[in-house]
C-alpha positions in Angstrom: 25.4 52.8 218.9 27.5 52.4 215.4 28.1 54.7 212.9 27.6 52.2 210.1 24.4 51.8 208.3 21.6 49.7 210.3 19.2 47.3 209.1 15.7 48.4 209.1 12.6 46.2 210.2 9.4 46.7 208.7 6.4 45.0 210.4 3.7 44.1 208.0 0.2 43.4 209.7 -3.4 43.2 208.4 -3.9 46.0 211.0 -2.3 49.5 211.2 -2.8 49.6 214.9 -1.2 46.2 215.4 1.8 46.9 213.3 2.3 50.4 214.9 2.0 48.9 218.3 4.3 46.3 217.9 6.8 48.6 216.2 6.4 50.7 219.2 6.9 47.9 221.7 10.0 46.5 220.1 11.6 50.3 219.9 10.8 50.7 223.5 12.5 47.2 224.5 15.3 47.6 222.2 16.0 51.2 223.6 19.4 51.3 225.3 20.6 53.8 223.0 19.6 54.6 219.5 17.7 52.1 217.9 17.5 50.8 214.2 14.5 51.8 212.4 11.2 49.9 213.0 8.6 51.0 210.5 4.9 49.8 210.6 3.0 48.9 207.4 -0.4 47.8 208.4 -3.6 47.7 206.9 -4.9 49.3 203.9 -4.5 52.9 202.7 -7.9 53.7 203.9 -7.3 52.6 207.4 -9.2 49.2 206.9 -8.0 45.8 207.6 -5.8 44.0 205.0 -2.4 44.4 203.5 -1.0 46.8 200.9 1.9 46.4 198.5 2.1 50.2 198.3 2.3 50.7 202.2 4.9 47.9 202.4 7.1 49.2 199.7 6.8 52.8 201.3 7.6 51.3 204.7 10.6 49.5 203.5 12.1 52.7 201.9 11.7 54.5 205.0 13.4 51.8 207.0 16.3 51.4 204.6 19.3 53.0 205.9 21.7 51.3 203.6 22.2 47.9 205.3 19.1 46.1 204.2 15.5 45.6 205.3 14.1 42.7 207.2 10.4 42.4 206.8 8.2 40.4 209.3 4.5 39.6 208.6 1.8 38.5 210.8 -0.7 36.4 208.5 -1.0 34.8 205.3 -1.8 37.4 202.8 0.5 39.8 204.5 3.3 37.0 203.9 2.3 36.6 200.3 2.1 40.3 199.5 5.7 40.7 200.8 6.7 37.5 199.1 5.3 38.9 195.7 7.3 42.3 196.3 10.4 40.4 196.8 9.7 38.3 193.7 9.2 41.5 191.7 12.6 42.8 192.6 12.0 46.5 192.2 9.9 47.6 194.8 11.7 46.9 197.9 15.3 48.2 198.8 18.3 45.9 197.8 18.9 43.2 200.4 15.3 43.3 201.6 14.2 39.9 202.9 11.4 38.3 204.7 12.0 36.7 208.1 10.0 33.3 208.9 9.5 34.7 212.5 6.6 35.1 215.1 5.6 38.7 214.6 6.0 40.0 218.3 8.9 38.1 219.5 10.5 38.2 216.1 10.2 42.0 215.9 11.8 42.7 219.4 14.6 40.0 218.4 15.1 41.7 215.0 15.3 45.1 216.3 17.5 44.5 219.3 19.9 42.7 216.8 19.7 45.2 214.1 20.2 48.1 216.9 23.5 46.3 217.8 24.7 46.8 214.4 24.4 43.3 212.9 23.9 42.6 209.1 20.4 41.6 207.6 21.1 38.0 207.8 21.8 38.0 211.6 18.8 40.3 212.0 16.6 37.6 210.1 18.2 34.7 212.1 17.4 36.6 215.4 13.8 37.0 214.4 13.5 33.4 213.1 15.1 32.2 216.3 12.2 33.6 218.2 10.4 30.5 217.2 12.4 28.5 219.7 11.3 30.6 222.7 9.4 28.4 225.0 6.6 29.7 227.3 5.9 26.6 229.2 
């Protein structure tokens, strides 16, 4: 564990259940000590399927520990919503960035890297490197 500020990881999904499950999985797999924050932003405020800029911004603020926030998104409009928030520039914490990464594998890689005390660029790179994991 480090006393330095940690990068937070935000998992943006169309489904609250998916976002929360992936956050829980990543946290359990990364646990060898204290983990960096992994916060789910899934579904709409009424519990439906979709994405919500409000929920994403709220999750990013909860995940922010002063070292930046890396967001991973599952599908098209989730990606577009995060991109819009980044472009607006005032809804997400400073240093927030979207990782172009597979949702589950990227979340685990990002959280493990963030928990080791890496900076936001390294956390995003670890998540994006998950695209290279071969399954066959």
